[in-house]
N, C-alpha and C positions, 0 to 999 in steps of 0.2 A: 437408460443409457448413460454411460459415463463420458463426460466431456472434460478435457484437460487443456490448460494453457499454462504458460510460464511467465511469471513476472520477474524480469531481469533487473537486478539492482546493479549499480556500478561496482567496479572492483573494490573489495573491502567494504561494500555498502552495508552489509548486515551489522558490522561493528560500528561504522561511522554513523549510520542512521540511528542506531540504538543510543549512542553517545549524544547525538543531537536531541533525541527525545528526553534524555536525562539531564539536559542543560550543560553537558560537559564540553560541547563544541559551540561556543557563542561567537568567537571571532570570525567564523566563516558565514554567519548569518548576513544576508543582504539587508542593509539598513532600510531599503525601500520596500521590503516585504511587510505588508500590513498584518496585524493580528488576525488570525483565522484563515489566512491564506497559506497555500503550500510553500514550504521552504525547499523541499525536495519531493519528487513524485516520479513514479514509473507507471506505465500502462501495459496491459496485455489483453489480447482479443481471442475469444473463442471462435471456432469455425462457423457457429450459427449466428455470429454478429454481436452477441452479448460481450461485454468487456468490463474490466476492472481497472481501477486506479488506486494505487497505494502510495503512501508517503507520510510526511510529517507536516502538520500545520503549526504555524507560529502561535505561541500562547501569549498571554498578557505579561508573563515573566519568563522570557526565553532563556535567561541565564539559569533558571531553576528547572524548567521542564518545557517540553513541547508535546504535541498531541499526535499520536499515530492514527492513521485512517486507512481503511480499505473499503472502497465503495464499488457497488455493482451497477452497471448501466445497461439499458436495453439497446438493441441495434440502432434505434433512432435517437439515442443520447439521453433518455430519461433515467434519472437515478432511481434505483429500487432501494429504499432505506432498510437498514438493519438486517441484511442477509448475512453479513460477516461482522462479528463483534471482535474487533482487534484488542479489546481490553482483556480478553481471555489470554492473550500472549503479549506481555508488556515490553516486547522488544522485537527486533527484526531477525532474530535467530530462528524463529519458527519456520519450518520449510514448507508446510502444506496447510491450506484452508479449504474446507469443503462446505458447499451450500446447495440448497435446493430452491427453486423458484416459488414453491408454496410452503406453507407452514407445517405440513404433515410429513415432511421428509420423504415425499413420494415423487415419482417421476424422475426426470433427468437429474443426475448427480453432477455437479460442477466442481472441479478440483483446480485450485490455483496453487501451482508450485512456485516457490520463491527461490531463485538462484542468483549468484553473483556472476558478473562478466569476468572472464579470465584476464582481460587486458583493459587498460584505460581507454576511454573513447577519445578519439582525436577529431576535432571539428575544423 
């Protein structure tokens, strides 16, 4: 069975998050964000309760590069490591990620679509 969710980035997020990964946007980094913690992040949930979180971790040299991540979590919040390898796509311009819960590519197919919001969020 195919299960789909959409991970929404902010407006212009594909370009801005990619530049953040490449160290091109350093003035916008929060000084209080510690190395290894998310600078930006978005989440999306599947109907069966599994969910994904994707974003950019702050590196030791954020003016040179930062680290893209996309993690998969169980409905009770346990991370399932290595289901999505974001290093296959070194930016946020890739629109779809596919994973399976087992190693044999069998069973339910999970699809994460990455899209940008059309408008800026207002809080």
